[in-house]
Structure formats: structure tokens, C-alpha cells
Biopython code that builds the backbone (N, CA, C, O; Angstrom):
import numpy as np
from Bio.PDB.StructureBuilder import StructureBuilder

atoms = [
    (1, "MET", "N", (213.363, -5.212, 141.987)),
    (1, "MET", "CA", (213.028, -3.793, 142.376)),
    (1, "MET", "C", (213.686, -2.845, 142.098)),
    (1, "MET", "O", (213.162, -2.004, 141.368)),
    (2, "LEU", "N", (214.857, -2.663, 142.502)),
    (2, "LEU", "CA", (215.267, -1.502, 141.555)),
    (2, "LEU", "C", (216.248, -1.421, 140.273)),
    (2, "LEU", "O", (217.168, -0.668, 139.954)),
    (3, "LYS", "N", (215.556, -2.674, 139.621)),
    (3, "LYS", "CA", (216.069, -2.729, 138.084)),
    (3, "LYS", "C", (214.759, -1.970, 137.430)),
    (3, "LYS", "O", (215.035, -1.223, 136.491)),
    (4, "LYS", "N", (213.181, -2.075, 137.852)),
    (4, "LYS", "CA", (212.450, -1.564, 137.614)),
    (4, "LYS", "C", (212.311, -0.060, 137.822)),
    (4, "LYS", "O", (212.412, 0.576, 136.773)),
    (5, "ILE", "N", (212.126, 0.581, 138.801)),
    (5, "ILE", "CA", (212.768, 2.064, 139.143)),
    (5, "ILE", "C", (213.410, 2.534, 137.858)),
    (5, "ILE", "O", (213.053, 3.440, 137.104)),
    (6, "GLU", "N", (214.583, 1.595, 137.772)),
    (6, "GLU", "CA", (215.831, 2.095, 136.599)),
    (6, "GLU", "C", (215.373, 2.170, 135.233)),
    (6, "GLU", "O", (216.005, 2.866, 134.438)),
    (7, "MET", "N", (214.352, 1.537, 134.869)),
    (7, "MET", "CA", (213.843, 1.388, 134.084)),
    (7, "MET", "C", (213.002, 2.027, 133.475)),
    (7, "MET", "O", (213.041, 2.302, 132.275)),
    (8, "GLY", "N", (211.920, 2.405, 134.478)),
    (8, "GLY", "CA", (210.850, 3.627, 134.516)),
    (8, "GLY", "C", (211.676, 4.795, 134.168)),
    (8, "GLY", "O", (211.560, 5.440, 133.126)),
    (9, "LEU", "N", (212.619, 5.049, 135.227)),
    (9, "LEU", "CA", (213.370, 6.312, 134.786)),
    (9, "LEU", "C", (214.011, 6.544, 133.713)),
    (9, "LEU", "O", (213.965, 7.617, 133.111)),
    (10, "LEU", "N", (214.706, 5.500, 133.357)),
    (10, "LEU", "CA", (215.115, 5.800, 131.840)),
    (10, "LEU", "C", (213.828, 6.013, 130.876)),
    (10, "LEU", "O", (213.779, 7.119, 130.337)),
    (11, "LEU", "N", (212.811, 5.133, 130.594)),
    (11, "LEU", "CA", (212.034, 5.020, 129.374)),
    (11, "LEU", "C", (211.242, 6.566, 130.195)),
    (11, "LEU", "O", (210.146, 6.605, 129.634)),
    (12, "THR", "N", (211.279, 7.466, 130.942)),
    (12, "THR", "CA", (210.685, 8.598, 131.337)),
    (12, "THR", "C", (211.397, 9.696, 130.490)),
    (12, "THR", "O", (210.909, 10.563, 129.765)),
    (13, "TYR", "N", (212.950, 9.351, 130.852)),
    (13, "TYR", "CA", (214.116, 9.939, 130.254)),
    (13, "TYR", "C", (214.276, 9.869, 128.547)),
    (13, "TYR", "O", (214.520, 10.891, 127.905)),
    (14, "LEU", "N", (214.141, 8.802, 128.029)),
    (14, "LEU", "CA", (213.715, 8.696, 126.263)),
    (14, "LEU", "C", (212.683, 9.632, 126.137)),
    (14, "LEU", "O", (212.821, 10.537, 125.314)),
    (15, "ASN", "N", (211.623, 9.557, 126.852)),
    (15, "ASN", "CA", (210.117, 9.854, 126.227)),
    (15, "ASN", "C", (210.432, 11.541, 126.563)),
    (15, "ASN", "O", (209.832, 12.314, 125.817)),
    (16, "ILE", "N", (211.118, 12.024, 127.382)),
    (16, "ILE", "CA", (210.599, 13.638, 127.439)),
    (16, "ILE", "C", (212.046, 13.492, 126.344)),
    (16, "ILE", "O", (211.385, 13.837, 125.365)),
    (17, "CYS", "N", (212.793, 13.370, 126.027)),
    (17, "CYS", "CA", (214.315, 13.668, 125.005)),
    (17, "CYS", "C", (213.571, 13.468, 123.585)),
    (17, "CYS", "O", (213.991, 13.831, 122.486)),
    (18, "GLY", "N", (212.225, 12.724, 123.912)),
    (18, "GLY", "CA", (212.101, 11.792, 122.744)),
    (18, "GLY", "C", (210.851, 13.426, 122.151)),
    (18, "GLY", "O", (210.961, 13.642, 120.945)),
    (19, "PHE", "N", (210.066, 14.181, 122.732)),
    (19, "PHE", "CA", (209.197, 14.709, 122.946)),
    (19, "PHE", "C", (209.857, 16.569, 122.372)),
    (19, "PHE", "O", (209.553, 17.429, 121.544)),
    (20, "PHE", "N", (210.941, 16.330, 123.524)),
    (20, "PHE", "CA", (211.628, 17.938, 122.805)),
    (20, "PHE", "C", (212.273, 17.891, 121.775)),
    (20, "PHE", "O", (212.480, 18.948, 121.180)),
    (21, "SER", "N", (212.773, 16.681, 121.265)),
    (21, "SER", "CA", (213.351, 16.182, 119.387)),
    (21, "SER", "C", (212.441, 16.426, 118.851)),
    (21, "SER", "O", (212.541, 17.036, 117.787)),
    (22, "GLY", "N", (211.334, 16.104, 119.291)),
    (22, "GLY", "CA", (210.159, 16.541, 118.458)),
    (22, "GLY", "C", (209.753, 17.809, 117.705)),
    (22, "GLY", "O", (209.538, 18.084, 116.524)),
    (23, "ILE", "N", (209.723, 18.907, 119.636)),
    (23, "ILE", "CA", (209.792, 19.946, 118.964)),
    (23, "ILE", "C", (210.728, 20.673, 118.397)),
    (23, "ILE", "O", (210.489, 21.573, 117.592)),
    (24, "LYS", "N", (211.902, 20.319, 118.793)),
    (24, "LYS", "CA", (212.987, 21.309, 117.418)),
    (24, "LYS", "C", (212.422, 21.105, 116.360)),
    (24, "LYS", "O", (211.985, 21.918, 115.545)),
    (25, "LYS", "N", (212.419, 19.592, 116.345)),
    (25, "LYS", "CA", (212.296, 19.698, 114.313)),
    (25, "LYS", "C", (211.217, 19.885, 113.820)),
    (25, "LYS", "O", (211.199, 19.437, 112.674)),
    (26, "ASP", "N", (209.892, 20.522, 114.244)),
    (26, "ASP", "CA", (208.660, 21.053, 113.975)),
    (26, "ASP", "C", (208.796, 22.331, 113.829)),
    (26, "ASP", "O", (208.461, 23.083, 114.744)),
    (27, "GLU", "N", (209.285, 22.784, 112.715)),
    (27, "GLU", "CA", (209.776, 24.099, 112.452)),
    (27, "GLU", "C", (208.230, 24.788, 112.298)),
    (27, "GLU", "O", (208.203, 25.981, 112.598)),
    (28, "ARG", "N", (207.397, 24.404, 112.020)),
    (28, "ARG", "CA", (205.622, 25.451, 111.903)),
    (28, "ARG", "C", (205.565, 25.992, 113.745)),
    (28, "ARG", "O", (205.293, 27.146, 114.075)),
    (29, "GLY", "N", (205.849, 24.995, 114.626)),
    (29, "GLY", "CA", (205.220, 25.199, 115.885)),
    (29, "GLY", "C", (206.329, 26.405, 116.613)),
    (29, "GLY", "O", (205.956, 27.443, 117.160)),
    (30, "ILE", "N", (207.346, 26.082, 116.496)),
    (30, "ILE", "CA", (208.875, 26.890, 116.430)),
    (30, "ILE", "C", (208.737, 28.444, 115.913)),
    (30, "ILE", "O", (209.006, 29.535, 116.417)),
    (31, "SER", "N", (208.250, 28.060, 114.802)),
    (31, "SER", "CA", (208.440, 29.988, 114.477)),
    (31, "SER", "C", (207.060, 30.379, 114.793)),
    (31, "SER", "O", (207.184, 31.601, 114.705)),
    (32, "GLY", "N", (206.066, 30.218, 115.043)),
    (32, "GLY", "CA", (205.214, 30.977, 116.092)),
    (32, "GLY", "C", (205.177, 30.758, 117.481)),
    (32, "GLY", "O", (204.263, 31.319, 118.086)),
    (33, "THR", "N", (205.996, 30.043, 118.144)),
    (33, "THR", "CA", (206.590, 30.074, 119.469)),
    (33, "THR", "C", (207.259, 31.376, 119.463)),
    (33, "THR", "O", (206.812, 32.306, 120.134)),
    (34, "VAL", "N", (208.729, 31.533, 118.450)),
    (34, "VAL", "CA", (209.200, 32.615, 118.356)),
    (34, "VAL", "C", (208.900, 34.283, 118.032)),
    (34, "VAL", "O", (209.580, 35.272, 118.303)),
    (35, "VAL", "N", (207.728, 34.161, 117.414)),
    (35, "VAL", "CA", (206.981, 35.669, 117.140)),
    (35, "VAL", "C", (206.473, 35.786, 118.406)),
    (35, "VAL", "O", (206.604, 36.816, 119.068)),
    (36, "ALA", "N", (206.030, 35.024, 118.705)),
    (36, "ALA", "CA", (204.735, 35.468, 119.904)),
    (36, "ALA", "C", (205.858, 35.742, 120.841)),
    (36, "ALA", "O", (205.945, 36.845, 121.382)),
    (37, "VAL", "N", (206.664, 34.859, 121.046)),
    (37, "VAL", "CA", (207.707, 35.691, 122.357)),
    (37, "VAL", "C", (208.332, 36.871, 121.703)),
    (37, "VAL", "O", (208.366, 37.941, 122.310)),
    (38, "LEU", "N", (208.735, 36.774, 120.732)),
    (38, "LEU", "CA", (209.467, 37.996, 120.512)),
    (38, "LEU", "C", (208.651, 39.473, 120.402)),
    (38, "LEU", "O", (209.358, 40.472, 120.530)),
    (39, "LEU", "N", (206.633, 39.750, 120.080)),
    (39, "LEU", "CA", (206.382, 39.902, 120.045)),
    (39, "LEU", "C", (206.091, 40.813, 121.718)),
    (39, "LEU", "O", (205.692, 41.939, 122.016)),
    (40, "ILE", "N", (206.414, 39.948, 122.269)),
    (40, "ILE", "CA", (205.912, 39.666, 123.560)),
    (40, "ILE", "C", (206.909, 41.177, 124.340)),
    (40, "ILE", "O", (206.586, 42.344, 124.560)),
    (41, "LEU", "N", (208.502, 40.199, 124.617)),
    (41, "LEU", "CA", (209.455, 41.488, 124.581)),
    (41, "LEU", "C", (209.393, 42.411, 123.871)),
    (41, "LEU", "O", (209.120, 43.408, 124.539)),
    (42, "ILE", "N", (209.537, 42.696, 122.518)),
    (42, "ILE", "CA", (209.272, 43.805, 122.220)),
    (42, "ILE", "C", (208.015, 45.064, 122.865)),
    (42, "ILE", "O", (208.222, 46.228, 123.208)),
    (43, "ALA", "N", (207.018, 44.460, 122.850)),
    (43, "ALA", "CA", (206.218, 45.130, 124.011)),
    (43, "ALA", "C", (206.659, 45.552, 125.318)),
    (43, "ALA", "O", (206.952, 46.656, 125.779)),
    (44, "VAL", "N", (206.633, 44.511, 125.743)),
    (44, "VAL", "CA", (207.495, 45.000, 127.623)),
    (44, "VAL", "C", (208.400, 46.252, 127.422)),
    (44, "VAL", "O", (208.238, 47.316, 128.019)),
    (45, "ILE", "N", (209.572, 45.941, 126.322)),
    (45, "ILE", "CA", (210.658, 46.897, 126.135)),
    (45, "ILE", "C", (210.282, 48.405, 126.058)),
    (45, "ILE", "O", (210.795, 49.301, 126.729)),
    (46, "VAL", "N", (209.079, 48.565, 124.919)),
    (46, "VAL", "CA", (208.011, 49.870, 124.825)),
    (46, "VAL", "C", (207.479, 49.939, 125.534)),
    (46, "VAL", "O", (206.728, 50.875, 125.254)),
    (47, "ILE", "N", (207.143, 49.450, 126.794)),
    (47, "ILE", "CA", (206.102, 49.771, 127.510)),
    (47, "ILE", "C", (207.271, 50.350, 128.943)),
    (47, "ILE", "O", (207.104, 51.384, 129.589)),
    (48, "ALA", "N", (208.257, 49.476, 129.113)),
    (48, "ALA", "CA", (209.534, 50.445, 129.998)),
    (48, "ALA", "C", (210.008, 51.535, 129.449)),
    (48, "ALA", "O", (210.409, 52.561, 129.999)),
    (49, "PHE", "N", (209.953, 51.312, 128.528)),
    (49, "PHE", "CA", (211.092, 52.909, 127.595)),
    (49, "PHE", "C", (209.854, 54.129, 127.803)),
    (49, "PHE", "O", (210.103, 55.326, 127.942)),
    (50, "ILE", "N", (208.368, 53.476, 127.786)),
    (50, "ILE", "CA", (207.590, 54.705, 127.738)),
    (50, "ILE", "C", (207.499, 55.317, 128.511)),
    (50, "ILE", "O", (207.514, 56.546, 128.433)),
    (51, "TRP", "N", (207.239, 53.962, 130.594)),
    (51, "TRP", "CA", (207.385, 54.737, 131.677)),
    (51, "TRP", "C", (208.472, 55.732, 131.928)),
    (51, "TRP", "O", (208.519, 56.859, 132.421)),
    (52, "PHE", "N", (209.583, 54.648, 131.249)),
    (52, "PHE", "CA", (210.743, 55.411, 131.800)),
    (52, "PHE", "C", (211.239, 56.865, 131.519)),
    (52, "PHE", "O", (211.860, 57.651, 132.233)),
    (53, "MET", "N", (210.536, 57.011, 129.643)),
    (53, "MET", "CA", (210.938, 58.580, 129.821)),
    (53, "MET", "C", (210.222, 59.592, 130.034)),
    (53, "MET", "O", (210.665, 60.740, 130.028)),
    (54, "LEU", "N", (208.445, 59.130, 130.353)),
    (54, "LEU", "CA", (207.678, 60.182, 130.901)),
    (54, "LEU", "C", (206.773, 60.387, 132.342)),
    (54, "LEU", "O", (205.983, 61.230, 132.767)),
    (55, "GLY", "N", (207.351, 59.139, 132.822)),
    (55, "GLY", "CA", (206.677, 59.182, 134.318)),
    (55, "GLY", "C", (207.995, 60.242, 135.207)),
    (55, "GLY", "O", (208.066, 60.152, 136.433)),
    (56, "PRO", "N", (208.921, 61.158, 134.463)),
    (56, "PRO", "CA", (209.141, 62.300, 135.613)),
    (56, "PRO", "C", (208.033, 63.152, 134.823)),
    (56, "PRO", "O", (207.633, 64.040, 135.576)),
    (57, "MET", "N", (207.597, 63.185, 133.970)),
    (57, "MET", "CA", (207.130, 64.168, 133.372)),
    (57, "MET", "C", (205.506, 64.231, 133.806)),
    (57, "MET", "O", (204.773, 65.215, 133.915)),
    (58, "ILE", "N", (205.229, 62.813, 134.010)),
    (58, "ILE", "CA", (203.277, 62.617, 134.759)),
    (58, "ILE", "C", (203.541, 62.951, 135.908)),
    (58, "ILE", "O", (202.653, 63.714, 136.288)),
    (59, "ILE", "N", (204.506, 62.745, 136.901)),
    (59, "ILE", "CA", (204.865, 63.181, 138.446)),
    (59, "ILE", "C", (205.023, 64.796, 138.564)),
    (59, "ILE", "O", (205.076, 65.577, 139.515)),
    (60, "GLU", "N", (205.072, 64.924, 137.178)),
    (60, "GLU", "CA", (205.787, 67.147, 137.522)),
    (60, "GLU", "C", (204.059, 67.369, 137.615)),
    (60, "GLU", "O", (203.381, 67.901, 138.495)),
    (61, "TRP", "N", (203.627, 66.651, 136.168)),
    (61, "TRP", "CA", (202.018, 67.284, 136.316)),
    (61, "TRP", "C", (201.558, 67.310, 136.940)),
    (61, "TRP", "O", (200.914, 68.341, 137.138)),
    (62, "TRP", "N", (201.432, 66.005, 138.004)),
    (62, "TRP", "CA", (200.908, 65.622, 139.305)),
    (62, "TRP", "C", (200.528, 66.564, 139.933)),
    (62, "TRP", "O", (199.417, 67.052, 140.138)),
    (63, "GLU", "N", (202.220, 66.968, 140.448)),
    (63, "GLU", "CA", (202.115, 68.017, 141.221)),
    (63, "GLU", "C", (201.660, 69.247, 141.630)),
    (63, "GLU", "O", (201.366, 69.892, 142.637)),
    (64, "THR", "N", (201.752, 69.329, 139.910)),
    (64, "THR", "CA", (201.431, 71.384, 139.784)),
    (64, "THR", "C", (199.780, 70.752, 139.576)),
    (64, "THR", "O", (199.216, 71.605, 140.261)),
    (65, "ILE", "N", (199.129, 70.229, 139.301)),
    (65, "ILE", "CA", (197.808, 69.945, 139.631)),
    (65, "ILE", "C", (197.071, 69.622, 141.059)),
    (65, "ILE", "O", (195.970, 70.095, 141.341)),
    (66, "THR", "N", (197.844, 68.725, 141.955)),
    (66, "THR", "CA", (197.259, 69.005, 143.159)),
    (66, "THR", "C", (198.081, 70.108, 144.287)),
    (66, "THR", "O", (197.861, 70.290, 145.484)),
    (67, "SER", "N", (198.920, 70.626, 143.532)),
    (67, "SER", "CA", (199.314, 71.855, 144.315)),
    (67, "SER", "C", (198.450, 73.417, 144.336)),
    (67, "SER", "O", (198.405, 74.477, 144.960)),
    (68, "GLN", "N", (197.754, 72.615, 143.042)),
    (68, "GLN", "CA", (196.736, 73.869, 142.378)),
    (68, "GLN", "C", (195.293, 73.479, 142.926)),
    (68, "GLN", "O", (194.302, 74.047, 142.466)),
    (69, "ALA", "N", (195.226, 72.876, 143.536)),
    (69, "ALA", "CA", (193.761, 72.337, 143.422)),
    (69, "ALA", "C", (193.547, 72.735, 145.219)),
    (69, "ALA", "O", (192.510, 72.660, 145.878)),
    (70, "ASP", "N", (194.418, 73.006, 145.499)),
    (70, "ASP", "CA", (194.455, 73.815, 147.074)),
    (70, "ASP", "C", (193.158, 75.163, 147.316)),
    (70, "ASP", "O", (192.215, 75.387, 148.075)),
    (71, "SER", "N", (194.006, 75.965, 145.857)),
    (71, "SER", "CA", (193.809, 76.776, 145.394)),
    (71, "SER", "C", (192.122, 77.074, 144.609)),
    (71, "SER", "O", (191.543, 78.119, 144.907)),
    (72, "VAL", "N", (191.650, 76.370, 143.915)),
    (72, "VAL", "CA", (190.619, 76.555, 143.141)),
    (72, "VAL", "C", (189.409, 76.063, 144.266)),
    (72, "VAL", "O", (189.220, 75.074, 144.974)),
    (73, "GLN", "N", (188.562, 77.634, 143.932)),
    (73, "GLN", "CA", (187.188, 77.955, 144.715)),
    (73, "GLN", "C", (186.280, 76.676, 144.451)),
    (73, "GLN", "O", (186.442, 76.020, 143.423)),
    (74, "PRO", "N", (185.470, 76.387, 145.251)),
    (74, "PRO", "CA", (184.192, 75.334, 144.214)),
    (74, "PRO", "C", (183.737, 76.280, 144.033)),
    (74, "PRO", "O", (184.143, 77.383, 144.400)),
    (75, "LEU", "N", (182.184, 75.850, 143.027)),
    (75, "LEU", "CA", (181.563, 76.827, 141.928)),
    (75, "LEU", "C", (180.457, 77.202, 142.490)),
    (75, "LEU", "O", (179.842, 78.219, 142.173)),
    (76, "VAL", "N", (180.125, 76.411, 143.362)),
    (76, "VAL", "CA", (178.687, 76.371, 144.608)),
    (76, "VAL", "C", (178.659, 78.099, 144.766)),
    (76, "VAL", "O", (177.844, 78.638, 145.515)),
]
sb = StructureBuilder()
sb.init_structure("model")
sb.init_model(0)
sb.init_chain("A")
sb.init_seg("    ")
for serial, (resi, resn, name, xyz) in enumerate(atoms, 1):
    if name == "N":
        sb.init_residue(resn, " ", resi, " ")
    sb.init_atom(name, np.array(xyz, "f"), 0.0, 1.0, " ", f" {name:<3s}", serial, name[0])
structure = sb.get_structure()
């Protein structure tokens, strides 16, 4: 029984290694995946940069708008 479990684990390991080896050798899939990951990474970095650069300015604008909202008279 123990021998069957060991063989099952060995076959599972070899199948997984073969699967990843096939992915590594397939240059078509890797290049597309790499491009997708890089594009997502660049988009996240750009969004974070814009957020950190514009965040304080947006907060200042919001405080100016809300502080002046109390002094505005209704049009009616």
C-alpha cells in the first residue's frame, strides 16, 4: 500500500515538472504572459504615481469647495 502511495506521489511530481517544463519551452505563451504582466505592472505604477502626486491637491480642492459651500445662498 505504501508503495502505491509513493508511486502516486512520484507520478504526480513528474507530471507537474513536465507541465512546467513545457511552459518554459513554449516561447509563444511566455512572451504574451510577460507582456500582460508588464502592462499590468506599469498601469499600477502609473496609477499609484498619479494618486500620490494629485492626492494632496484633490484634498485641498475638496476642502476649499466644502468650506465655501456653507456661505453659498440657495437660488430660490
